[in-house]
N, C-alpha and C positions, 0 to 999 in steps of 0.2 A: 504583631509581636506584643507579648504581654509586658506589663511594667516590671514584672519579676525578671524577665529575660533581659530587659534593658539595664538592670542593676548589676548583672554579672559582668566581670571584665572579659574582654574578648580573649579567645584562646586561639592557638594555631601556630604554625611555623612563621618565622619572621617574614618570609617571602609573601605568605598569605596576608599577614597583617600590613605589610608595606603596600600590597595591592589594594587593600581596603582603604588605607590611608590616602592613597593616590586618588580615590574617589571622594575624598573629603571626610572620611570617617576619623574624627578626632580621638575617639575612644581606642581605636586600633593603634593609632600612632602613640597615644598615651601609654599603651602597653609596651610598645617598643622603647619608649623613654624609660619606663620602669625597669625593663630588662637590661638595658645597656647604659643607663646614666652613670652608674658608678665606674664602669670600665672607661668611659670617656673622661670623666673627672680624674681617674687614676693616671691615664696617659698624660693628660695635661699637667698634672703635678710632676710626673717623671720628666717631662720636657723642661720643667723649670718654673711653672706657674705656682704662685702661692695658692692656698686653699680658696680664698675668696675669688681670685681671678679665675681659677679652674672652674669654680661653680658658675661664674658669669659666662665664661667662654663655652662651657658645656651647654648651658641654656641657649646661647646664641647658635651653637652648632645644631641643636635639635630644632630650633626655629627655622634655620636655613634648610635643614634636612626635610622638614615638613613641606617647605616650598618646592623642594627638588625631588621629593620621594617618587614621583612618577618616573624619574630617570634611573632609579634603582631597579635592576633587572634580575637580581638574584644570582649573578655570576660569581659573586664572592659572598662572604657573610655580611649581614647587615651591620654587625659590630665593626668590622673593618671599614665599611663604607662610611659610617658615621664618625669613626675615629679619624679618618682622613679629613673630613670636613672640620672637625675640631682642631686637628693639628695645623691645618692651613690657616685657620683663624688665629691660632696662637702665633704662628710665624709671621702673619701680617701685622699683628700687634707688636711683636718684638721689632720687626723692621721699621714700623711706623715710629716707634720710640727710639730708633737709631741705636739700639743696643746689640744688634746682631753683628758680631765681628768674628770672621774666621781667619785664622792664620795657621801656619804650619808650626808655630811655636806652641808648646804645650804649657798651659797655665793651669796649675792645680789649685783647686779651691779647697781649703780645709773645711771639713764638715762641721756644721753647727753642733755645739755641745748638746748631748741628749739629756733627758731627765732621768734615765736609768742609772743605776749604780754601775760601776765598772764590771762587777760580777754578772749583773743582768745582761749588759751589752755583750759580754764575752760569750754568753750562751745563746745569743740570738744573731741570726743573719738578717740584715735589713737592707734590701735592695735599694730602697729610696735613699738611705744614707750613703750607701756605696756609690750611687749615681752622683751624689753631690760632690764626690771627690774627683770627678772627671771635669775636663775643661768644657766650656759651653758647647763647642763644636762636637766634641766626643759625645757629650750627653744627648744633644739633639740627634745626631746621626744614629747612635745606638738605640735611642728611644723610638725614632721613626722606623728604623729597619727591623727592630725586634719587638717593640711595643705596639706599633701600628701595622706591622707586616708589610711595610713598603719595600720595594726593591731598591737597590743602590741607585739605579737610574731615576726612579721616582723622587728619591730624596735629593739627588743632585739637581734635578730639574726644578724642584720646588724651592730649594735653598739657593739656587743659582750659583752653584759651585761645581768644579770638575768632579766627575765620578771617582777619579783617583783620590781626591781629597776625602770624599765620603768613605771610601774603602779604608783609607788610612785612619780616619777618625774612628771608624767602627773597630778596626783591628786593635788599635791602641786602647780604645775604651774597653773592649772585651778583655784584653790582656790585664788591664788594671782591675776590672771587676772580678776576674777569676782570682787574681792574687789577693784582693781585698776580701772576697767572700770565702776563700780557702783559709784565711787567717783572721776571723772576726775579732779575736782577742787582741790583735795589734791595734785595731781601731779603738777598742775599749781602753787599752793602755795609753794611747795618745790622748784620749779624752780625759783620763784620770790625771795625766801629767801636764795637760794642756794649759 
């Protein structure tokens, strides 16, 4: 292989790159990180991690993924596979810090005031801000089931809660998101009068 060929980033389908990475090819894995890093960080922020924590956990997820890449068989997308690793790391962190509390009572968190003017916010639909209006349980369940493509059963098993609770959190969370996203001007009014 020429030195010129070694400088080019690896190309190919994620499954091919993962197979190369399983043989120790760090450049192939680096391309997977480049392709999917922002998606993992985005999911972690939607789950509730701040930007710095999301960056750290995404890095940890990709390091763990490199060690486990031989287990990836291409049965689903690589993005979904690595997001599951990231989500599990986030949940372990939350549980370790004793902040994960699920209950049937709905606790609404007021979204943090934005930097936009009320007029700007009224013209923009912001999913991340809408997710902040959900309770922690709703946010986790919606983000895992829709952001990470987990089944209700996978979320229930990982979160160690009944599947019915996951379904309730998802249903309530989606209802709240639909209402919030259908009327973004209400969020702007609340911020303006807040």
